[in-house]
N, C-alpha and C positions, 0 to 999 in steps of 0.2 A: 124384447130388446135385441137390436142387431148385434151380432157377435163381432168382436174386434178382428177375428180371422177373416170374416166375410168382407169387412171394410178394407182390409189390406189387399184382399184379392181384387176388389172392385176399384181400388184407388188409382190403378194404373201404374203403381210403383213396380219396378222390376224386382224379381226374386233375387235375394241376396246371393244365391248360389248359381243362378242362371242369368248371365248378362244378356240383355236384349241385343240383337245385332244392330250395328249402326246402319240406318236407312240411307238409301241413295237420295240426294236432294231432288233429282228429277222425278223420283217416285213420289216424294212428298208433294211436289208441284202438281203432278197428275192427280193425286188423290184429293188435293184441295180444289182442283178445277173441275173434275168430272166425278159424277156419282157412279154408282154401280151399273147403271144402265147406259152410261156414256153421256148423259146430259149434264149440263153445267150445274155445279154445286150451288150456285146462287139462282138457279131456276130461270136463267135468261133464255128467251125464246129466239130462235133464228127466224128472220123474215126474208122472204125472197121478193125483190123489187121487180116489177113488170116493166123494166126499162127497155127491154129488147126481146124480140121473139127468140125462143130457145133455138130455133132452127138456124138463126143468123149468127149464133155465138160459135166461136172456135175454141176448141179445147187447148189446154196448155197455157203457159205464161204469155203475157202481152208481148207483141213484137217490139223490138227496139225502135226508137224514133228515127226519122230520116236523118240523113247526114247533116242537113242544115239546121237540125233542131237540137237543142240542149236537153239533156235528161239526167235524171239521178239513177244510179245503178246501186244494187245491193240494198241491205236493210236501212231503215231510217236511222239517223243519228239520235242518240238519247238526248232528251231535253236538258237544258242547264239545271243545276242543282236547285236553283231558286224557282224553277217553274215546274208545275205538276206534269206528270207523264200522261200521255193519252191513255185513256181507259182507267185512270185512277178513280176510285169512288170518293165519296165525300170525306172519308177518314184518311185519304192519302194512300190507300193500299192499291198496289198494282196487281191485277189478277195474274199476270205472268211471273212477276218477281216474288210475290208472297211476303214481302217485308215492308214495314212502314218507313217513312223518311227518317224518323228518329233512330230506328234500328240500323238503317243504312249509314247514318252518321257515326253510330257507335262502331260499326264494323270498319268504316274508313279510318276511324281514330286508332283502332287496334292495329290495323295494317300499317299505319304511319309509325306507331311505336315500334313495331317489329323492324321496319326499315331503318329507323333511327338507331336501334341497338340490336342488330341481328345476332350478336354474340352474348346476349344477356345471360348471366350465370343462373343456374337453378337456385331455388331457395336453399339457404344453408341450414342444415339440421344441427343446431347447437343448443346451448342452454337457453338462449333467448327464445328460439323457436319452441322449445319444450314448455317454457312458462306460458307462452301465448296459447299453445295447443291445450295445455292442461287447464287454463282458465276457461277457454271456450268449451272444453269437454265438461267441466263442472257446471257451467251455465246451462248447457243442454240437458244435463241430468236434472238440474233444479227446475228448469222450465217445464220439462215433461212431467215431473212429479207434481208440480203445482197445477198444471192443466188437467192431469188425471184426477187429482183430488177435487178440483172445482167442477169438472164436467164428467163425473164418474159414469153417468148414464148416457152420455152423448159422445161416443168415441170419435165421431167426425171432427170434433173440436180439438182433439189432441193428436190426431193422426199425423199431422205435419210435424209436430215436435218429435214424434216417434221416429219419423224418417230422418230428421236432423240428428237425433241421437244415434241412429244406426250408422250414419255417415261419420259421426264423431268417433265411434268405436273403431271403425275400419281405418281411420286416420292413424291410430296408434300402432298399426302393424309396421309402420316404417321404423319404429324403435328397434325391431329385431335386427336391423342393419346398423344400429348405433348403440350397442350394449353399454358403451361408456356412459350413457345417460340413465342407466337403470337405477343407480344410487339416487340421483336427483328426482327421478320419477317416483321413487318410493317416498322420499322426503316430502314431496309436494302433496302427498296423500292420495294421488291418483290410483295407486295400486288398490287401496281399500275401496275407492269408488268403483273401479272396474269390477272387482270381485262382488261388490254389492249388487251389481246388475244381474248376477246369476239368480237373484230372487225377484227379478222384474216380472210383473204380471204377464207381459207378452213373452212367450217362450222364444220367439224369434230373436228378441233382444238378448235374452239369456244365452242362446246358442251362439250369437255373434261374439259375446264376451268370452265364452269358452274357447272359441276358435282363436281369438287374439291371444289369450293366455297360452294356448298351445303353441302358437307361433313364437311368442316371446321366450318360452322355456324349451324350445326344440333344441336337440343336440347339435344341429347344424348352425346354430347362432354362434358367431365368432366372439363369444363372451369369455372373459377370464373366470376362474373359479370364484373369486371374490365377487365379481359383478353378478354372476348367476346366483350365488348364495344370497346376496342382498335382496334380489328380486324374489326368490323363492321364500325366504324368511318373511318378507312382507306379505306375500300371498297367503302363507299358512297362518300368519297372525290375524289376517282378515277372515279366517274360517273358510278357506277355500274348500277343504275336504268336506266339511259339513254341507255346504251349499251344493257341491257336486253330487253328493249322495241324495240330497232332497230333489235334485232335478231328475235323477234316474226314475223316481217314482211318478213324476208328472209328465214325462215325455212318452208319447204314444208311438212306439216303434211299429206297431202292427198296421196302423192306418196312415201315418204321416211320414213321408220320405225325409222331410226336414228334421223331424224328431229322431229318426234313425241316424241321420248324420250327426245330430247333436250328441247322441249317446257315444258314437264312435269318437268324436273329438274329445269328449269328457274322459273316455278311457285313454286317449292319447295323452292328455294332461297328466293323468295318474302315472302312466309309463314314464313320462319325462321326469316327474318328481322322484321316481324310484331309482333314478340314476345316482342319487346320493343315498348311500346305505342307511344313514341315520334317519333320513326322511322315510325311506321304505319301511323301516321298523315302526316309525310313528304311524304310518298309514295302516300297518297291520293291526294297530291297537283299535282301529275303528271297526267294531264288531258288525255294525250295520252294513258297512261296505263289504266286508268279507261274506256276510250272508247274501247280499245282493249278487256278488260275483258268482257264488255257488249256484244260486237260483237261476241266474242268467245262463250259466254254462250248462245247466241240465234242462233248460227249456226245450221242449220238443220242437224240432224244426227239420224240415226236409226240402231242399238240401240245407246243410249247415251254413248259416249266414256269417258274414264277416264279424258282426258284433258278438255272436256266440263264441267264435274262435278267439276273438280279442279278450273276452272275459276269462277264458281258460289261460290265455297267455299272461294276463296280469297276475293270475293266481300263481303261475309258474315263476314269474319274476319276483313276487313277494317272498316265496319260500326259498328261492335262491339267495336272496339278499340277507336273510336273517334267520338264525335258528329259533328265535322267539316267535317269529311268524309261523314257523312249522308247527310249533307246539300249540299255538292258538288255533290254527286250522285243524289240528288233530283233535283238539277239544270240541270243535264244532262238528265232529264226525265227517270231516271232509274225505277221509280215506274211504269210508264206506260209499259215500256219494260218487267219488271219482271211479272207484272200482266198478260200480254199476254202469257208469258212462262208457268205460272202455270194454266192458264185457261183450258187447255185440261184435267187436273186432276179433273175437276168437274164431268166428265162422265166416266172416266177410272182411274184405279190405276196403278202406276208404278210397275215393277217387284219387289217383296218383297226381300229385302236384296241386291239388285243390285245397280249399279252406278246411275241408274235413280231415285231410291227412295231417295238416298242421295242428288242427284241434286235437286229434288223437295224440300226437307227439307232445303237446303242451300238457295234457292230462297225465301222461306217463312221467313227464319231467317233474311235475308237481308231486306225484306219488313217490317218485324216487327220492326226492329231497326230504319229504316228510318221513319216509322209512329210515332215514339216517338217525332219527331221534328215537330214544328209548320208548317214549309214548307212541310214536308213529309205528314202531315195530309191533307193539301190543295191539294197536288198532288194526294193523295189517293182518295179524293172525285172527283176531276176532271176526273180521269181515271176510274171512276165507280167501285172502289174497294169495296165499301160497298155492292153493288148489287151482285158482283161476290162472295163475302164471304157468303152472305145469300143463294145463290144458292148451294154452297158447303155444307152448313149446312144441307140442305134438301136432296141433292142427292149424295154428296161425301161420300167416305169411309175413305181411308187413309188421304185424304186432310181435313177431317172435323175438327179434333183437331187443325191443323195448321191454318186453316181459322178462327176458333173461337179465337185462341190466337192473330192473327193479328187484328181482330176486337176489341178485348179487349184493345190492346195497342193503336189502332187508336182512341178509344173513351176516353181513360184515359187522365189525365191532362198532357199537353205537358211540357217538360222541357224548362227552360229559357235558351236562348243562352248565352254563356259566354261573348260575346261582343255585346253590344247594336247595333242594326241595324235598321234604319228607314224603310228598305224595307222588313224585316222579318215579317211574319204574327204574330198577337198577340196570345200568347199561349192559353189564355182563349177563345178567339173567335174561334180559330181553333178547340178546343175540343168541343165547343158548336155546331159548324157546323157539325161535325161528328155525334154527338148525335142526332141532328135534322134530318140529312139525314137518320140515322138508323131507326128512327120512320117513317119518310115519305115513306121509301122504303118498308114498311110492315114488318120490322124486329121484332116487338113485338110479333107477332103471332109465328114466327119461334123460337125465343129465349125462350118464355114461354112454348111452346110445348116441347122443348128439356128439359127445367127445370122440368116440371112435369113428364117427362118420367123417371126421376131419382127416382121416387117414387117406392118403393119395392112392388111388387105384393104379395098379401096375399096367393094366390094359388101356386105361383111359385116364391119364394123369389129371385132367381138368374136371373129371366128372364129379368127384366127391370132395373137392377142396372146399373148406368152409371159410367164412369171412374171418379175418384176424380178430375182430371185436368179439366174435362168439368164443373163440379159443381163450381170449383174455378173461372174459367173464366166467367161463367154466373153471379155469384155473383158480380164480379168486374165490369162487364158491367152494371148491374142494378144500382150499386152504382154510376158509372159515369153518367148514365142518370139522376138520381135524383140530382146529384151535378151540372151538367152543363146545363140542360134544363131550360130556363128562367121561372120564376114564372108566373103563369096564362097563359102560352103559351099552345096552343092546344096539342102540343107534350107531355108536362108534364102532362096535365090532362089525356090524353090517357094512359100514363104510370101508373099513380096512379090508374086509373080505372081497370087495369089488376090485381092489388093486391086486389081489392074490389070485382070483379065479382065472380059469382058462390059461394056466401057465404064465401068469403075471403079464398078460397082454396089455393091460392098462398101464402097468409100470414100464413096460418096454416102450409104450407109446410116449410116456413122459420123457424117457431118456432120448428118444428120437427127436422130440421137439426141442429138448435141451441143446442137442447138437446144432439144430437149425438156428436157434436164437443166439447161441454162443458164437457161431460163425459170423452172424450179422454184427453183433456187438464188437467182436474182435476186429472186424474190418473198419468200423468207425473209430475204435480206439487207435488203430494204426494211423488213420488220417489225422486224428487229434494230436498224436505224438509228433507227427511230421510238422504240423502247424506250430507246436510248441518250440520245436528246434529253429523255426524261422522267425521267432520273436526277436526283437531288437534288444530286449532287456531294459528298455527305457519306459516300459508301461508302468503307469502308477497303479496304486492299489485299487482304485475304482474301475479302471480299465480291465485289470486282471479279474476282478469280481464279475464283470459283465461277460468276459470270455469264458470263465468257469461255468456261469449259468447257461451260456449258449452251448457249451460242450456237453453239459449234463442233459440238456434238453435233446440234443442230437442222439445221445446214447439211449434215452427213453424212447425216442421215435424208432430207434433201431431194434428195440425189443428188450431193453434192460429190465423193465418191470416184469415181463413174462418170464424172463430167465430167473429172476429172483423168486417168483412164485413157484416155478418148477423145482428149483433147488430147495425151497422150503418144504414142498411136498415130499421130495425124495428124502430129505433129512428126517421128516416125521416117520416115513416108512422104515428107514434105517433104524430109528430109535425104538420102534414098536414091534417089528416083525423080523425075526432072524432070517427067515426065508427070503423076504424082500431085500434085506441087507446083502445077502449073498448074490441075489439076482442083479442088483444094482451094481455091485462091484464087478461082476462078470461083464455086464454091458458096457461099463465105463472102460474096462480093460481093452476092449476092442479098439479104442482110440488112444491107447497108452495113457489113460487117465485113471485117477483113483478118487477116493472120497475127499481128497484135499481140494478139488475144484469146487465141491459143494461148500466146504468150510470157507474158502476164500470169498465166495459170493455172500455168504451170511455175515462174515466179518465186515465186508464193505457196507452191507446194509446196516449193521450195528453202528458203524462209524457215522453214517448219515443221520441216524436217530439221536446221536449225542447232543445235537443242537437243540432238541426239544426236551431237554431234561426236566423241565417244569411241568410237562404234560403227563398226567397219570396214565393215559393210554399209551404214550410213548415209552414210559417206564416199563409197563407190562410187556410190551413188544420186545424191548431190549432184553428183559429177563428171559423171555421165551427163546430168543435167538441164542443167548449165551448158553442156555441149557442144551439146545440142539447142537451147538458147536462142540460141546463136551462129548456128546455121543459120537461125533464124527472123528 
């Protein structure tokens, strides 16, 4: 039996993704008149009349008549409309014009209409248009379904209806410019009909439907939140997710360019839906989709294709949107899978600016989010993620910063799950396990070597400067170690010893960094103070709240977070080691400062946490800060 794909290829219909170029009418005329060998397409033979001897003929056009003779110059006038043209065949077709008399009358009529109303307005896209379009769309679906059922083994008999249906689907794209009609579009039942086409036997029709759904849900559509939600709710109610997943299994990316494009557009639809957090969490409940995304992300490809990169990006979006999605992926052993995928970048870099670089970054982003969860930390330890990150810190290049950030999140305090579960790991214990593993794996030497490399060389000030992000993550990791490592444990003693060794050089480096960040924050505080004096006093509460948020953001950009981390580390050292306490007081005295500057920073940090009194993690942090303030 002839396959439907072959019929589509032979039908002469243009590909839906490649528009055929508009042909020149002159070329159409030539192709109709002459064959490939230059002879007439109607096989007319040229005859030479022996009216005169060739030697007596003159080349070129005939000479003009004598002065006393009348003659016609130029081409002959066309015959009246009611008379046949010279050269017409019995059907009234003129070989030079290529159109029938009836076609000529139609064209003349259309020209007349344009002349009568040259400023005719385009069709209005309103509710009336929507109802007509929806009715025609439903009729095309029904007609195609009937013809397919009636002539199942004769594709030629329903191929025209398939082309009509394809055109009907594309007509709906104009709705993306009129989102005010989304509600009525859903009420008319067309959303369900459009989604149902994802199950169409012809994958070209299914891909067309996916493309239109992608256009209608795109973030660039000027729809209000209610309009967008109405459409998306109708799409999900029609089982859009289930049908998208089923299409992933039947599209042949390896051999069909159209199918590769179909997978890309399907992933685009999922990305659009994830812009609503609740929907993103619902998408994460589809285990088949999560498994397909993981398998697609680890499919061997060289170079990395756009769809492979897109699958990794969707995974990153899902875990960014919902803690529940992080736990679901952790249960599917996604941590182990992703660590294996990023492992090659410990010894080589992806191509800069290409799909592979973005692919690597998306995998690290997903891992970082999962590592924020207690279960994710446990999986991270089991999959030897700590060891891999330490190797990347020593040998990696582009992967170094991503590995450091991942290690930072893994060692930080885990977030508490929204719903209590007896099987979930304890947040404090999981953070402690990562901190202990980090020290046992020899991470202190790697981390402190990187920390001291950020010291500016006196001979070449630009040679050893590190990126600010590296310093920030290192300070955060040191803070997590001192917070989570058990008191009197060997791992904690080894960590404190690093700040003491070599005449407290690491402690001195902390104080040096403190001066740098304190200077930046003081400069910004002075600017903010000046702006406050210039206020009119007429600002309402909402305006003041916006200004306070802006000012706080500027202070963070200036280094407030790093200053807080440094003062927290110095406070820990003051509390735990008398020698470090004396060294810190000595170094602060050089700038006429004392431990009071550390206490001031911690008290400000405590005040900022008061707003989160209901959060267990915030309560623990506040208690820790209060205890350290007492030591100061």
